[in-house]
MDAnalysis code that builds the backbone (N, CA, C; Angstrom):
import MDAnalysis as mda
import numpy as np

u = mda.Universe.empty(315, n_residues=105, atom_resindex=np.repeat(np.arange(105), 3), trajectory=True)
u.add_TopologyAttr("name", ["N", "CA", "C"] * 105)
u.add_TopologyAttr("resid", np.arange(1, 106))
u.add_TopologyAttr("resname", ["MET", "GLU", "LYS", "LEU", "LEU", "ASP", "LYS", "GLN", "SER", "GLU", "GLU", "ARG", "LEU", "ILE", "GLU", "ASP", "PHE", "LYS", "GLU", "VAL", "VAL", "ALA", "ASP", "ALA", "GLU", "SER", "LEU", "LEU", "SER", "ILE", "THR", "ALA", "ASN", "THR", "GLY", "GLY", "GLN", "LYS", "LEU", "ALA", "GLU", "ALA", "ARG", "THR", "LYS", "ALA", "GLN", "GLU", "SER", "ILE", "GLN", "ALA", "ALA", "LYS", "ALA", "ALA", "ILE", "GLY", "GLU", "SER", "LYS", "THR", "ALA", "LEU", "ILE", "ASP", "LYS", "ALA", "LYS", "ALA", "VAL", "THR", "LYS", "ASP", "THR", "ASP", "ALA", "TYR", "VAL", "HIS", "ASP", "ASN", "PRO", "TRP", "LYS", "SER", "ILE", "GLY", "PHE", "ALA", "ALA", "SER", "VAL", "GLY", "ALA", "ILE", "ILE", "GLY", "LEU", "LEU", "ILE", "GLY", "ARG", "ARG", "HIS"])
u.atoms.positions = np.array([
    [0.823, -1.183, 0.000],
    [0.000, 0.000, 0.000],
    [0.873, 1.255, 0.000],
    [2.010, 1.194, 0.695],
    [2.900, 2.342, 0.759],
    [3.426, 2.686, -0.628],
    [3.755, 1.669, -1.431],
    [4.247, 1.922, -2.774],
    [3.187, 2.597, -3.636],
    [1.917, 2.231, -3.446],
    [0.831, 2.850, -4.190],
    [0.736, 4.324, -3.834],
    [0.859, 4.641, -2.559],
    [0.820, 6.038, -2.149],
    [2.001, 6.801, -2.718],
    [3.172, 6.177, -2.733],
    [4.342, 6.816, -3.309],
    [4.126, 7.085, -4.791],
    [3.539, 6.139, -5.486],
    [3.280, 6.284, -6.908],
    [2.298, 7.431, -7.152],
    [1.255, 7.501, -6.318],
    [0.276, 8.584, -6.457],
    [0.930, 9.923, -6.161],
    [1.774, 9.973, -5.169],
    [2.471, 11.212, -4.836],
    [3.385, 11.636, -5.973],
    [4.063, 10.664, -6.566],
    [4.968, 10.974, -7.670],
    [4.184, 11.480, -8.873],
    [3.046, 10.862, -9.159],
    [2.224, 11.320, -10.279],
    [1.725, 12.741, -10.033],
    [1.293, 13.025, -8.808],
    [0.807, 14.368, -8.476],
    [1.931, 15.383, -8.583],
    [3.128, 15.003, -8.136],
    [4.281, 15.885, -8.234],
    [4.595, 16.201, -9.685],
    [4.530, 15.205, -10.551],
    [4.781, 15.426, -11.974],
    [3.738, 16.377, -12.548],
    [2.468, 16.178, -12.193],
    [1.407, 17.063, -12.688],
    [1.600, 18.492, -12.189],
    [1.951, 18.649, -10.920],
    [2.202, 19.984, -10.376],
    [3.378, 20.648, -11.084],
    [4.404, 19.860, -11.343],
    [5.590, 20.390, -12.015],
    [5.249, 20.819, -13.442],
    [4.410, 20.048, -14.120],
    [3.974, 20.419, -15.466],
    [3.221, 21.750, -15.447],
    [2.398, 21.952, -14.412],
    [1.668, 23.211, -14.289],
    [2.620, 24.380, -14.084],
    [3.644, 24.188, -13.257],
    [4.626, 25.244, -13.023],
    [5.356, 25.581, -14.314],
    [5.736, 24.560, -15.066],
    [6.421, 24.778, -16.333],
    [5.515, 25.540, -17.302],
    [4.251, 25.157, -17.370],
    [3.305, 25.843, -18.259],
    [3.141, 27.301, -17.844],
    [3.050, 27.548, -16.542],
    [2.930, 28.929, -16.059],
    [4.183, 29.734, -16.394],
    [5.346, 29.132, -16.237],
    [6.595, 29.819, -16.556],
    [6.676, 30.137, -18.048],
    [6.258, 29.185, -18.879],
    [6.249, 29.438, -20.322],
    [5.302, 30.574, -20.668],
    [4.163, 30.598, -20.019],
    [3.191, 31.666, -20.243],
    [3.783, 33.012, -19.848],
    [4.440, 33.052, -18.706],
    [5.071, 34.289, -18.255],
    [6.142, 34.753, -19.236],
    [6.920, 33.810, -19.736],
    [7.959, 34.164, -20.709],
    [7.363, 34.728, -21.991],
    [6.283, 34.150, -22.447],
    [5.678, 34.649, -23.688],
    [5.047, 36.021, -23.479],
    [4.497, 36.271, -22.297],
    [3.903, 37.579, -22.009],
    [4.973, 38.669, -21.977],
    [6.137, 38.344, -21.417],
    [7.205, 39.335, -21.287],
    [8.155, 39.339, -22.484],
    [7.804, 38.649, -23.553],
    [8.700, 38.533, -24.708],
    [9.025, 39.880, -25.333],
    [8.091, 40.807, -25.327],
    [8.312, 42.100, -25.971],
    [8.794, 43.168, -25.004],
    [8.960, 42.812, -23.740],
    [9.470, 43.757, -22.760],
    [10.976, 43.845, -22.940],
    [11.499, 45.065, -22.950],
    [12.902, 45.280, -23.296],
    [13.862, 45.062, -22.156],
    [15.113, 45.293, -22.476],
    [16.182, 45.204, -21.499],
    [17.054, 43.984, -21.720],
    [18.362, 44.231, -21.710],
    [19.331, 43.148, -21.928],
    [19.272, 42.119, -20.800],
    [19.183, 42.605, -19.555],
    [19.149, 41.683, -18.419],
    [17.890, 40.819, -18.448],
    [16.766, 41.413, -18.840],
    [15.524, 40.654, -18.933],
    [15.624, 39.600, -20.043],
    [16.241, 39.963, -21.158],
    [16.425, 39.007, -22.255],
    [17.308, 37.843, -21.818],
    [18.359, 38.148, -21.058],
    [19.243, 37.090, -20.556],
    [18.499, 36.181, -19.576],
    [17.719, 36.811, -18.703],
    [16.950, 36.030, -17.730],
    [15.930, 35.150, -18.450],
    [15.312, 35.679, -19.489],
    [14.327, 34.918, -20.257],
    [14.988, 33.719, -20.928],
    [16.170, 33.929, -21.500],
    [16.902, 32.842, -22.152],
    [17.266, 31.757, -21.134],
    [17.732, 32.188, -19.986],
    [18.101, 31.236, -18.937],
    [16.865, 30.456, -18.461],
    [15.750, 31.165, -18.323],
    [14.519, 30.500, -17.895],
    [14.058, 29.488, -18.939],
    [14.184, 29.843, -20.211],
    [13.798, 28.925, -21.289],
    [14.640, 27.648, -21.217],
    [15.917, 27.795, -20.982],
    [16.799, 26.629, -20.871],
    [16.395, 25.761, -19.675],
    [16.072, 26.412, -18.553],
    [15.649, 25.670, -17.359],
    [14.351, 24.925, -17.614],
    [13.434, 25.563, -18.338],
    [12.161, 24.926, -18.660],
    [12.384, 23.702, -19.538],
    [13.260, 23.815, -20.513],
    [13.549, 22.674, -21.386],
    [14.155, 21.522, -20.583],
    [15.046, 21.851, -19.658],
    [15.643, 20.812, -18.811],
    [14.575, 20.173, -17.921],
    [13.662, 20.995, -17.402],
    [12.588, 20.474, -16.549],
    [11.674, 19.550, -17.345],
    [11.365, 19.930, -18.575],
    [10.519, 19.079, -19.419],
    [11.190, 17.730, -19.673],
    [12.477, 17.753, -19.901],
    [13.203, 16.498, -20.118],
    [13.158, 15.633, -18.859],
    [13.316, 16.264, -17.692],
    [13.266, 15.525, -16.435],
    [11.879, 14.932, -16.207],
    [10.837, 15.681, -16.558],
    [9.473, 15.174, -16.426],
    [9.291, 13.942, -17.308],
    [9.779, 14.030, -18.533],
    [9.670, 12.891, -19.450],
    [10.362, 11.658, -18.907],
    [11.546, 11.845, -18.340],
    [12.284, 10.721, -17.774],
    [11.555, 10.141, -16.566],
    [11.008, 11.017, -15.705],
    [10.275, 10.548, -14.528],
    [9.026, 9.787, -14.936],
    [8.351, 10.300, -15.952],
    [7.136, 9.643, -16.428],
    [7.468, 8.261, -16.982],
    [8.542, 8.168, -17.739],
    [8.963, 6.887, -18.291],
    [9.320, 5.910, -17.181],
    [10.039, 6.394, -16.176],
    [10.412, 5.534, -15.050],
    [9.168, 5.074, -14.290],
    [8.206, 5.960, -14.123],
    [6.967, 5.615, -13.430],
    [6.190, 4.558, -14.206],
    [6.122, 4.701, -15.513],
    [5.430, 3.718, -16.348],
    [6.139, 2.365, -16.270],
    [7.461, 2.389, -16.318],
    [8.226, 1.146, -16.220],
    [7.987, 0.451, -14.876],
    [7.939, 1.242, -13.784],
    [7.670, 0.662, -12.467],
    [6.277, 0.042, -12.422],
    [5.309, 0.757, -12.981],
    [3.928, 0.251, -12.975],
    [3.824, -1.052, -13.753],
    [4.514, -1.124, -14.894],
    [4.496, -2.357, -15.689],
    [5.139, -3.508, -14.924],
    [6.235, -3.223, -14.229],
    [6.919, -4.266, -13.456],
    [6.032, -4.766, -12.315],
    [5.370, -3.848, -11.616],
    [4.476, -4.236, -10.519],
    [3.315, -5.060, -11.059],
    [2.757, -4.650, -12.185],
    [1.650, -5.386, -12.796],
    [2.087, -6.798, -13.175],
    [3.261, -6.906, -13.753],
    [3.782, -8.218, -14.160],
    [4.015, -9.110, -12.931],
    [4.599, -8.536, -11.875],
    [4.843, -9.303, -10.646],
    [3.533, -9.740, -9.997],
    [2.551, -8.839, -9.980],
    [1.249, -9.172, -9.394],
    [0.576, -10.284, -10.182],
    [0.635, -10.190, -11.491],
    [0.038, -11.221, -12.344],
    [0.693, -12.576, -12.093],
    [2.006, -12.576, -11.996],
    [2.725, -13.832, -11.737],
    [2.346, -14.397, -10.368],
    [2.247, -13.526, -9.366],
    [1.887, -13.990, -8.018],
    [0.491, -14.595, -8.008],
    [-0.454, -13.913, -8.663],
    [-1.836, -14.406, -8.679],
    [-1.905, -15.756, -9.400],
    [-1.150, -15.902, -10.479],
    [-1.148, -17.188, -11.188],
    [-0.488, -18.293, -10.367],
    [0.544, -17.940, -9.600],
    [1.235, -18.928, -8.783],
    [0.472, -19.267, -7.503],
    [-0.319, -18.326, -7.001],
    [-1.035, -18.496, -5.727],
    [-2.504, -18.087, -5.868],
    [-3.271, -18.799, -6.668],
    [-4.647, -18.356, -6.910],
    [-5.524, -18.369, -5.656],
    [-5.369, -19.382, -4.802],
    [-6.234, -19.468, -3.625],
    [-5.905, -18.396, -2.601],
    [-4.638, -18.086, -2.435],
    [-4.256, -16.996, -1.545],
    [-4.827, -15.672, -2.057],
    [-4.757, -15.491, -3.364],
    [-5.275, -14.256, -3.969],
    [-6.781, -14.140, -3.791],
    [-7.477, -15.255, -3.985],
    [-8.932, -15.251, -3.799],
    [-9.263, -14.959, -2.336],
    [-8.544, -15.586, -1.425],
    [-8.766, -15.350, 0.002],
    [-8.513, -13.897, 0.388],
    [-7.452, -13.335, -0.133],
    [-7.132, -11.935, 0.147],
    [-8.222, -11.013, -0.390],
    [-8.638, -11.248, -1.636],
    [-9.684, -10.417, -2.243],
    [-10.995, -10.541, -1.461],
    [-11.335, -11.744, -1.036],
    [-12.552, -11.947, -0.256],
    [-12.456, -11.226, 1.092],
    [-11.306, -11.280, 1.727],
    [-11.110, -10.594, 3.008],
    [-11.258, -9.086, 2.851],
    [-10.635, -8.546, 1.836],
    [-10.742, -7.104, 1.589],
    [-12.189, -6.733, 1.303],
    [-12.871, -7.539, 0.507],
    [-14.279, -7.285, 0.218],
    [-15.145, -7.317, 1.463],
    [-14.873, -8.286, 2.341],
    [-15.644, -8.392, 3.587],
    [-15.400, -7.185, 4.486],
    [-14.171, -6.758, 4.587],
    [-13.845, -5.590, 5.413],
    [-14.532, -4.336, 4.852],
    [-14.468, -4.146, 3.557],
    [-15.132, -2.994, 2.930],
    [-16.636, -3.074, 3.166],
    [-17.201, -4.267, 3.026],
    [-18.631, -4.452, 3.283],
    [-19.008, -4.093, 4.707],
    [-18.191, -4.515, 5.669],
    [-18.450, -4.182, 7.072],
    [-18.363, -2.676, 7.311],
    [-17.361, -2.042, 6.723],
    [-17.227, -0.596, 6.906],
    [-18.388, 0.173, 6.282],
    [-18.819, -0.258, 5.130],
    [-19.968, 0.398, 4.474],
    [-21.235, 0.153, 5.280],
    [-21.369, -1.044, 5.807],
    [-22.537, -1.376, 6.621],
    [-22.618, -0.547, 7.894],
    [-21.513, -0.178, 8.466],
    [-21.499, 0.623, 9.688],
    [-21.903, 2.071, 9.412],
    [-21.676, 2.532, 8.199],
    [-22.006, 3.915, 7.856],
    [-23.507, 4.129, 7.833],
    [-24.269, 3.110, 7.511],
    [-25.723, 3.280, 7.318],
    [-26.446, 2.854, 8.506],
])
């Protein structure tokens, strides 16, 4: 369960980072016609940082997809090797969820 939470946190972090990059790109395009040598240098540096961030996002996304595929493959192998344990686990989880839902009403 902890790995699932980590995966969700990583996905949310990637989405938040994409939003920051999009906002930065928007800011750069808005200030494109504003003058000044220092501003132009800062804009160029920011553009380079954004490109590096996009590359890092792509790599993180690829790594996340690879991890998900590996977990799926391992889970599939486990379920095929231990079908009765898997059925018992699923039934237990279902019973617990049923009890919790029953207490709410």
